C-alpha positions as CSV (number, residue, x, y, z in Angstrom):
1,X,45.4,234.0,22.9
2,X,49.0,235.2,22.6
3,X,48.5,237.7,25.5
4,X,47.1,234.9,27.7
5,X,49.9,232.5,26.9
6,X,52.6,235.1,27.5
7,X,51.1,236.1,30.7
8,X,51.0,232.5,31.9
9,X,54.6,231.9,30.8
10,X,55.9,235.1,32.6
11,X,53.9,234.3,35.7
12,X,55.3,230.7,35.8
13,X,58.9,231.9,35.3
14,X,58.5,234.6,38.0
15,X,57.0,232.2,40.4
16,X,59.7,229.6,39.9
17,X,62.3,232.4,40.4
18,X,60.7,233.4,43.7
19,X,60.6,229.7,44.7
20,X,64.2,229.3,43.8
21,X,65.2,232.5,45.7
22,X,63.4,231.2,48.8
23,X,65.8,228.3,49.0
24,X,68.5,230.8,49.9
25,X,66.8,231.7,53.1
26,X,65.7,228.2,54.3
27,X,67.7,226.1,56.7
28,X,67.5,222.9,54.7
29,X,67.3,223.8,51.0
30,X,67.7,220.2,49.8
31,X,64.5,219.3,51.6
32,X,62.6,222.3,50.4
33,X,63.2,221.9,46.6
34,X,59.4,221.7,46.1
35,X,59.3,225.5,46.8
36,X,60.3,226.0,43.1
37,X,57.4,223.9,41.9
38,X,55.0,225.6,44.3
39,X,56.2,229.0,43.2
40,X,55.8,228.1,39.6
41,X,52.3,226.9,40.2
42,X,51.3,230.0,42.1
43,X,52.9,232.1,39.4
44,X,50.9,230.2,36.7
45,X,47.7,231.0,38.6
46,X,48.6,234.6,38.8
47,X,49.5,234.7,35.1
48,X,46.2,233.1,34.2
49,X,44.3,235.8,36.2
50,X,46.3,238.6,34.7
51,X,46.0,237.1,31.2
52,X,42.2,236.9,31.5
53,X,42.1,240.5,32.7
54,X,44.2,241.7,29.8
55,X,42.2,239.7,27.3
56,X,39.0,241.3,28.5
57,X,40.6,244.8,28.6
58,X,42.7,245.0,25.4
59,X,43.4,248.7,25.8
60,X,45.4,247.9,29.0
61,X,47.4,245.2,27.3
62,X,48.5,247.5,24.4
63,X,49.0,250.7,26.5
64,X,52.6,252.1,26.3
65,X,53.2,253.3,29.9
66,X,56.5,254.9,29.0
67,X,54.7,257.5,26.9
68,X,52.4,258.8,29.6
69,X,52.1,262.5,30.3
70,X,53.5,263.9,33.5
71,X,50.1,265.3,34.4
72,X,48.5,261.9,34.8
73,X,48.3,260.2,38.2
74,X,50.7,257.3,37.3
75,X,54.2,257.0,38.6
76,X,56.6,254.8,36.6
77,X,59.7,252.9,37.8
78,X,59.9,253.8,41.5
79,X,62.9,252.2,43.2
80,X,63.6,252.4,46.9
81,X,65.3,250.5,49.8
82,X,63.6,249.8,53.1
83,X,64.9,248.1,56.2
84,X,63.7,244.8,57.5
85,X,63.2,245.1,61.3
86,X,62.3,242.7,64.1
87,X,61.7,244.0,67.6
88,X,63.5,247.3,66.7
89,X,66.5,245.5,65.4
90,X,67.5,245.8,61.8
91,X,67.9,242.3,60.3
92,X,68.4,243.3,56.7
93,X,67.3,245.5,53.8
94,X,65.0,245.0,50.9
95,X,65.0,246.6,47.4
96,X,61.5,247.5,46.2
97,X,60.7,248.2,42.6
98,X,57.3,249.4,41.5
99,X,57.1,249.3,37.7
100,X,53.7,251.0,37.6
101,X,51.6,252.4,40.4
102,X,48.3,254.2,40.0
């Protein structure tokens, strides 16, 4: 139960943070304040899904990804920049971070 509740809490917080960050790129942030609630709601749903998955696969929930051998096909903590383009014009850059890819 703890795994499910933590997953829901983290999902809700992450979704609310994304909703809050989306206000920075909108033209009328005062009129779009519901983005925070919408992001929190979608994050909660994602957290529920991940929590159910982890409850049904307890070996995944307790796995220490930092202790993996180099021979395994899992890359940890990849960080890279990539440009945001529109019609061959660079409009900005984005920072990507993949905690675990497999």
